[in-house]
C-alpha positions as CSV (number, residue, x, y, z in Angstrom):
1,X,29.6,45.4,-2.2
2,X,32.7,44.8,-0.3
3,X,34.7,48.1,1.4
4,X,38.5,46.7,2.5
5,X,37.3,42.9,2.8
6,X,33.7,43.9,4.8
7,X,30.6,42.9,2.9
8,X,28.0,45.3,2.7
9,X,25.6,43.6,5.1
10,X,28.3,43.6,8.0
11,X,29.1,47.5,7.3
12,X,25.4,48.3,7.6
13,X,25.0,45.9,10.7
14,X,28.1,47.9,12.4
15,X,26.7,51.0,11.6
16,X,23.0,49.6,13.2
17,X,21.5,49.5,9.8
18,X,20.0,46.6,8.0
19,X,19.7,46.4,4.5
20,X,17.8,43.3,3.7
21,X,16.3,43.5,0.6
22,X,17.5,46.5,-1.1
23,X,20.2,45.4,-2.8
24,X,22.6,44.5,0.5
25,X,22.9,40.9,2.0
26,X,20.0,39.3,2.1
27,X,21.4,37.1,4.9
28,X,23.0,40.1,6.6
29,X,21.3,39.7,9.9
30,X,22.0,35.9,10.2
31,X,25.4,35.7,8.5
32,X,27.2,38.3,10.7
33,X,29.4,39.3,7.8
34,X,30.1,35.8,6.6
35,X,28.9,35.0,2.9
36,X,26.3,32.2,2.6
37,X,26.4,30.0,-0.5
38,X,23.2,27.9,-1.0
39,X,22.7,25.3,-3.4
40,X,19.9,25.8,-6.2
41,X,16.8,24.1,-5.9
42,X,15.2,22.3,-2.8
43,X,17.0,19.2,-3.4
44,X,20.3,20.1,-4.9
45,X,23.3,17.6,-4.6
46,X,20.8,15.3,-2.8
47,X,20.0,11.5,-4.1
48,X,16.1,11.6,-5.0
49,X,13.8,10.8,-1.8
50,X,16.8,11.9,0.4
51,X,14.9,12.2,4.0
52,X,18.0,13.9,6.1
53,X,16.6,16.9,8.0
54,X,12.8,16.0,7.7
55,X,10.6,15.5,10.5
56,X,10.7,11.7,12.0
57,X,6.7,11.9,11.1
58,X,7.4,12.4,7.8
59,X,10.0,9.5,7.4
60,X,7.6,7.1,9.2
61,X,4.7,7.9,6.9
62,X,6.7,7.7,4.1
63,X,8.1,4.0,5.2
64,X,4.7,2.7,6.0
65,X,3.3,3.6,3.0
66,X,6.4,1.7,1.2
67,X,5.4,-1.6,3.1
68,X,1.9,-1.2,3.0
69,X,2.1,-1.0,-0.9
70,X,4.7,-3.8,-1.1
71,X,3.5,-5.8,1.2
72,X,-0.3,-5.4,0.9
73,X,0.1,-6.6,-2.6
74,X,2.1,-9.8,-1.2
75,X,-0.7,-10.4,1.1
76,X,-3.8,-9.7,-1.7
77,X,-1.9,-12.3,-3.5
78,X,-1.2,-14.8,-1.1
79,X,-5.0,-14.5,0.4
80,X,-6.1,-15.1,-3.4
81,X,-3.9,-18.0,-3.6
82,X,-5.5,-19.6,-0.3
83,X,-8.8,-18.9,-1.5
84,X,-8.1,-20.9,-5.0
85,X,-6.1,-23.6,-3.1
86,X,-9.5,-24.1,-0.7
87,X,-12.0,-23.6,-3.3
88,X,-10.1,-26.6,-5.5
89,X,-10.0,-28.8,-2.3
90,X,-13.8,-28.4,-1.7
91,X,-14.7,-29.3,-5.2
92,X,-12.2,-32.2,-5.4
93,X,-13.1,-33.5,-2.0
94,X,-17.2,-33.3,-2.8
95,X,-18.0,-30.8,0.0
96,X,-19.0,-28.3,-2.2
97,X,-22.0,-30.5,-3.6
98,X,-24.4,-29.2,-1.1
99,X,-23.9,-25.7,-2.1
100,X,-24.4,-26.3,-6.1
101,X,-27.2,-28.1,-5.1
102,X,-29.0,-25.1,-2.9
103,X,-27.7,-22.9,-5.8
104,X,-29.8,-25.1,-8.3
105,X,-32.6,-25.8,-6.5
106,X,-33.1,-21.9,-5.5
107,X,-33.2,-21.3,-9.5
108,X,-35.6,-24.0,-10.2
109,X,-37.8,-24.6,-7.5
110,X,-38.2,-20.9,-5.7
111,X,-41.3,-22.0,-4.1
112,X,-39.9,-25.0,-2.4
113,X,-37.9,-25.8,0.8
114,X,-34.5,-27.7,0.2
115,X,-33.4,-30.7,1.6
116,X,-30.8,-30.2,4.7
117,X,-27.4,-31.2,4.4
118,X,-27.8,-34.3,6.3
119,X,-30.8,-35.5,4.4
120,X,-29.0,-34.0,1.1
121,X,-25.8,-36.5,1.7
122,X,-28.1,-39.5,2.7
123,X,-30.1,-39.1,-0.5
124,X,-26.7,-38.9,-2.7
125,X,-25.2,-41.7,-1.0
126,X,-28.3,-44.0,-1.6
127,X,-28.0,-42.5,-5.6
128,X,-24.1,-43.6,-5.8
129,X,-25.0,-46.9,-4.2
130,X,-27.9,-47.7,-6.2
131,X,-26.1,-46.2,-9.6
132,X,-22.7,-47.4,-9.9
133,X,-20.7,-45.7,-12.2
134,X,-20.0,-48.3,-15.1
135,X,-18.9,-45.7,-17.7
136,X,-14.9,-47.1,-17.0
137,X,-13.3,-49.4,-18.9
138,X,-12.0,-51.0,-16.1
């Protein structure tokens, strides 16, 4: 309540009494007679995600999370694309033939030892020389 332009909190402060919480000005001790208007809600008047007034570690943590989410997905996509390119190059060049041979050999002959890679390539070249591909129309 105001008496001659002085708020109730300022009058109580002058008299040495603080009426905070009992109908007086709730901010009497801090405001020294000035009325304080506070916006309703935590972020009233601020855009969503406003970072002013927050600790630096909160800002850094939030930015790190943003960049990890954005560039983590990008890195994962690039990594998957690179693996696909490497797989394709190995299949086309014939480098993956020995790996396929090992998989098939393990499934069909589990008790035997497979050929070494050099031995496999030697036998493969010999087979290709003795069995030319005549299925082509040219």
